[in-house]
C-alpha positions in Angstrom: 50.5 -77.6 -51.2 51.3 -73.9 -51.5 52.7 -72.2 -54.6 55.1 -69.3 -55.0 52.1 -67.1 -55.6 50.5 -68.3 -52.4 53.7 -67.3 -50.4 54.0 -64.0 -52.1 50.4 -63.0 -51.5 50.5 -64.1 -47.8 53.6 -62.0 -47.3 51.6 -59.1 -48.7 48.8 -59.9 -46.3 51.2 -60.0 -43.3 52.6 -56.6 -44.4 49.1 -55.3 -44.5 48.4 -56.7 -41.0 51.4 -54.8 -39.6 49.7 -51.5 -40.5 47.4 -52.2 -37.6 50.3 -52.8 -35.2 49.5 -49.9 -32.9 45.7 -49.7 -33.3 43.8 -53.0 -33.3 44.0 -53.8 -29.6 42.1 -55.6 -28.1 41.5 -57.3 -31.5 44.2 -59.2 -33.4 46.3 -57.7 -36.2 45.0 -59.1 -39.5 45.7 -58.5 -43.1 44.0 -59.9 -46.3 44.8 -60.0 -50.0 42.3 -60.9 -52.7 44.2 -62.3 -55.7 43.8 -64.3 -58.9 47.0 -66.0 -60.0 49.8 -63.4 -59.6 47.4 -60.5 -59.9 46.5 -58.7 -56.7 42.9 -57.5 -56.8 42.5 -55.9 -53.4 44.3 -55.5 -50.1 42.9 -54.7 -46.7 43.7 -54.8 -42.9 41.8 -54.4 -39.7 42.4 -50.9 -38.3 40.6 -51.0 -34.9 37.9 -52.6 -32.9 34.4 -51.9 -34.2 35.7 -51.2 -37.8 35.5 -53.6 -40.7 37.7 -56.7 -40.6 40.6 -57.2 -43.0 38.6 -59.5 -45.3 35.8 -56.9 -45.8 38.4 -54.1 -46.4 40.1 -56.2 -49.0 36.8 -57.0 -50.7 35.9 -53.3 -50.8 39.3 -52.5 -52.3 38.9 -55.2 -54.9 35.3 -54.2 -55.9 36.5 -50.6 -56.4 39.3 -51.8 -58.7 37.7 -54.7 -60.7 34.0 -54.6 -59.8 32.0 -57.4 -58.1 32.3 -59.7 -61.1 36.1 -59.4 -61.1 36.3 -61.1 -57.7 34.3 -64.2 -58.5 36.4 -67.3 -58.3 39.4 -65.4 -56.7 41.5 -66.5 -53.7 41.5 -64.7 -50.3 44.7 -64.8 -48.4 44.1 -63.9 -44.8 46.6 -64.0 -41.8 44.0 -65.2 -39.4 41.0 -67.6 -39.8 37.9 -65.6 -40.8 35.3 -65.1 -38.1 32.0 -66.9 -38.3 30.0 -65.1 -35.6 28.3 -61.7 -35.1 30.3 -59.4 -32.8 30.8 -55.7 -33.4 30.8 -56.5 -37.1 29.1 -59.3 -39.2 30.9 -62.6 -39.8 33.6 -62.5 -42.5 32.7 -66.0 -43.7 29.4 -64.6 -45.0 31.2 -61.7 -46.8 33.6 -64.1 -48.5 30.7 -66.4 -49.6 28.6 -63.5 -50.9 31.7 -62.3 -53.0 31.9 -65.8 -54.5 35.4 -66.4 -53.4 36.5 -69.8 -54.5 39.5 -70.4 -52.3 40.7 -69.2 -48.9 44.2 -69.5 -47.6 44.7 -68.7 -43.9 48.0 -68.4 -42.1 46.6 -69.8 -38.8 43.4 -70.7 -36.9 41.9 -68.1 -34.6 42.6 -69.0 -30.9 39.4 -67.2 -29.9 37.1 -69.9 -28.5 34.2 -68.3 -30.5 36.0 -69.2 -33.7 38.7 -71.8 -33.1 38.3 -73.6 -36.5 34.6 -73.1 -37.0 35.2 -70.3 -39.4 37.3 -72.5 -41.7 34.7 -75.3 -41.4 31.9 -72.9 -42.3 33.8 -71.9 -45.4 34.2 -75.5 -46.3 30.5 -76.1 -45.8 29.9 -73.3 -48.3 31.9 -75.3 -50.8 35.0 -73.0 -50.7 38.4 -74.6 -51.0 40.2 -73.9 -47.6 43.8 -74.2 -46.7 45.5 -73.3 -43.5 49.1 -73.0 -42.1 50.9 -70.9 -44.7 53.5 -68.7 -42.9 51.9 -69.7 -39.6 55.0 -68.7 -37.5 55.0 -65.2 -38.9 51.3 -64.7 -38.2 51.7 -66.1 -34.7 54.6 -63.7 -34.0 52.4 -60.8 -35.0 49.7 -61.7 -32.5 51.5 -63.3 -29.6 49.5 -61.1 -27.2 46.1 -61.9 -28.6 47.0 -65.6 -28.7 48.2 -65.4 -25.1 45.0 -63.7 -23.9 42.7 -66.1 -25.8 44.6 -69.3 -24.6 45.9 -68.3 -21.2 43.6 -65.5 -20.1 46.6 -63.2 -19.6 48.7 -60.9 -21.8 52.1 -61.7 -23.4 54.6 -60.0 -21.1 57.7 -58.4 -22.6 60.3 -57.1 -20.2 62.5 -54.3 -21.5 66.0 -53.8 -19.9 68.8 -51.4 -20.8 72.1 -52.4 -19.3 75.9 -52.3 -19.7 77.8 -55.4 -20.9 78.4 -56.4 -17.3 74.6 -56.3 -16.6 74.3 -53.1 -14.8 71.1 -51.0 -15.2 72.2 -48.2 -13.0 75.1 -47.1 -10.8 75.0 -47.8 -7.1 73.6 -44.3 -6.5 70.7 -44.9 -8.9 72.0 -42.9 -11.9 70.9 -44.6 -15.1 70.4 -41.9 -17.7 71.6 -42.7 -20.2 73.4 -46.1 -20.4 72.2 -46.8 -23.9 72.2 -44.4 -26.9 69.5 -42.6 -28.8 68.8 -45.4 -31.3 68.1 -47.9 -28.5 65.8 -45.4 -26.7 63.9 -44.8 -29.9 63.6 -48.5 -30.6 62.4 -49.0 -27.1 59.6 -46.5 -27.6 58.5 -48.4 -30.7 58.1 -51.5 -28.6 56.1 -49.4 -26.1 53.9 -48.2 -28.8 52.8 -51.6 -29.9 52.0 -52.7 -26.4 48.5 -52.3 -24.9 49.9 -51.3 -21.5 53.2 -50.3 -19.9 54.0 -51.4 -16.4 56.4 -50.2 -13.8 56.9 -50.3 -10.0 57.0 -47.7 -7.2 60.8 -47.9 -7.0 61.1 -46.7 -10.6 58.6 -43.9 -10.1 60.4 -42.6 -7.0 63.8 -42.9 -8.8 63.0 -41.6 -12.2 59.5 -40.1 -12.2 58.8 -41.6 -15.7 55.9 -40.6 -17.9 55.7 -44.1 -19.4 54.2 -42.8 -22.6 55.4 -43.0 -26.2 57.3 -39.8 -27.3 60.1 -40.8 -29.6 58.0 -42.4 -32.4 54.7 -41.5 -33.9 51.7 -43.4 -32.6 48.0 -43.1 -33.0 47.3 -44.0 -29.4 49.1 -44.2 -26.1 49.3 -47.5 -24.2 47.7 -47.7 -20.8 49.9 -47.1 -17.8 50.0 -49.7 -15.0 51.7 -49.3 -11.6 52.5 -52.0 -9.0 52.4 -50.2 -5.7 51.5 -52.5 -2.8 50.8 -49.8 -0.2 50.1 -46.8 -2.4 53.3 -44.8 -1.8 53.1 -43.1 -5.1 53.3 -39.3 -4.8 50.2 -37.6 -6.1 52.4 -35.2 -8.1 54.2 -38.1 -10.0 53.9 -38.0 -13.7 52.4 -41.5 -13.8 49.4 -40.2 -11.8 47.3 -39.4 -14.8 43.9 -40.1 -16.3 43.5 -43.8 -17.1 46.4 -45.1 -15.0 45.7 -48.4 -13.3 47.3 -49.1 -9.9 47.5 -52.5 -8.3 47.8 -52.5 -4.5 48.0 -55.2 -1.9 45.1 -54.0 0.2 43.0 -51.0 1.1 42.1 -51.9 4.7 44.6 -49.5 6.3 42.9 -46.1 6.6 45.9 -44.2 5.3 46.0 -46.4 2.2 42.2 -46.0 1.7 42.5 -42.2 1.8 45.3 -42.4 -0.8 43.1 -44.6 -3.0 40.3 -42.0 -2.8 42.7 -39.2 -3.7 43.9 -41.2 -6.7 40.3 -41.9 -7.8 39.6 -38.2 -7.9 42.4 -38.0 -10.5 40.7 -40.7 -12.5 43.3 -43.3 -11.4 41.8 -46.7 -10.8 43.1 -48.7 -7.8 42.6 -52.5 -7.8 43.4 -54.5 -4.6 45.0 -57.8 -5.3 46.9 -59.0 -2.2 48.8 -62.2 -2.0 49.6 -64.2 1.2 52.6 -61.9 2.0 50.5 -58.7 1.6 52.2 -57.9 -1.7 50.5 -57.6 -5.1 49.5 -61.0 -6.5 51.4 -60.7 -9.8 49.8 -63.7 -11.6 46.4 -62.5 -10.5 47.3 -59.1 -11.8 48.0 -60.6 -15.3 44.7 -62.3 -15.2 43.0 -59.0 -14.4 44.8 -57.3 -17.3 43.7 -60.1 -19.6 40.0 -59.5 -18.6 40.5 -55.8 -19.5 41.6 -56.7 -23.1 45.3 -56.2 -22.6 47.1 -58.3 -25.2 50.7 -57.2 -24.8 52.2 -55.9 -21.5 55.5 -54.0 -21.7 57.5 -53.9 -18.5 60.0 -51.2 -17.6 60.8 -51.6 -14.0 63.7 -52.0 -11.5 65.6 -55.1 -10.5 63.3 -55.9 -7.6 60.0 -56.0 -9.5 61.8 -57.6 -12.5 63.0 -60.3 -10.2 59.6 -60.9 -8.7 57.9 -61.1 -12.1 60.6 -63.6 -13.4 60.4 -65.7 -10.2 56.7 -66.0 -10.4 56.6 -67.0 -14.1 55.0 -63.8 -15.3 57.5 -63.0 -18.1 57.4 -64.4 -21.6 60.0 -62.4 -23.4 63.1 -60.3 -22.7 63.9 -57.2 -24.7 67.4 -56.3 -23.7 69.6 -53.4 -24.9 73.3 -53.8 -24.1 75.5 -50.8 -24.3 79.2 -51.3 -25.2 80.5 -50.2 -21.7 81.3 -51.6 -18.3 80.0 -50.0 -15.1 81.4 -52.1 -12.3 79.3 -52.1 -9.1 75.8 -51.1 -9.6 72.2 -52.3 -9.9 71.4 -55.4 -11.8 68.8 -56.5 -14.3 66.7 -58.6 -11.9 67.0 -59.6 -8.3 66.9 -63.4 -8.5 67.6 -65.8 -5.7 71.1 -67.2 -5.3 71.6 -70.6 -7.0 73.6 -73.5 -5.7 73.3 -75.5 -8.9 73.2 -74.4 -12.5 70.1 -76.6 -13.1 68.1 -73.9 -11.3 69.0 -71.2 -13.8 66.3 -69.4 -15.8 66.7 -70.7 -19.3 66.1 -68.5 -22.4 65.8 -69.1 -26.1 67.5 -66.3 -28.1 65.1 -65.1 -30.8 67.2 -62.3 -32.4 70.3 -60.2 -31.9 70.7 -56.9 -33.8 73.4 -54.2 -33.7 71.9 -50.8 -33.6 73.1 -47.6 -35.2 74.8 -46.2 -32.1 76.7 -49.5 -31.3 74.2 -50.8 -28.8 73.0 -54.4 -29.2 69.3 -55.4 -29.0 68.6 -58.9 -27.9 65.2 -60.6 -27.9 64.8 -63.8 -26.0 61.9 -66.0 -24.9 61.7 -67.3 -21.4 61.4 -71.1 -21.4 58.4 -72.4 -19.5 59.5 -74.3 -16.4 
């Protein structure tokens, strides 16, 4: 069904899509290649919301190189189904038709309910030869967050943990800087940079006073900072208390808590009350709220208590674990999970990748199996 040229051009389209890794949120990362046989006529990717989509960018590039007539009868390779509706930009299906593209190869259908196969059908109705499914898994991996938000109404949640080989994230006295080396810390910032938001809890703020921003790699934008703080105990002088920070609390009925919320609001910190039955923050509802705000990928860097709560409530999709070649003995663990009496109750993971980093640390990526 697909030729070697098809595979090569789609890999180029995926590489183009990765150029928007840090900028497209809340939109998906999409790349497009216009080609004829083995000749690449144009390449484009979607940079950010409100700007032209990948197909339009690739067509512009091709017209500049070969002129409008040189595109007629060519094939468009796109990593996501072209849109067929008016949003911030016109539909890409119309742009492909006007360019007289003869064939469209898409890696995957768009999970957005506004598209969801209708873009491909529109192209077929135009008489264009349409194929879908080439390098689908690679395209899905690039947009796990967007897919999650479109299909589940919540972001893809990646939990980052740095630990010793015996699973300790800090000593008993709380000292944790630095268990892992510079390469692991830099890599962790790259994962922060691709996320739409970075989340932590009050315990981590009190222990480490983190900035939760991206500093060790270049990035065109900073992810939003999110704090879980049930009763607003965050110090007003904490580094996380900055413009744009979003704080989830359990309730604002207590006068002291309400006053603290007002003080935070004066610093352009938004406080959202989402209590559960135990007067803690309703974590699944928190994810839904973040989904409504266009958060595709949520990066978690928290302590063992919040980590445990998120895992217990099914709020984590992926673990990003850095293991340092050392043993710490007694100390704080990765996640505070309940004691098991049978192994059948364990939290099952699917290992995605294992990589040895430059300083000897190991990076492990694993998906949490749905229960």
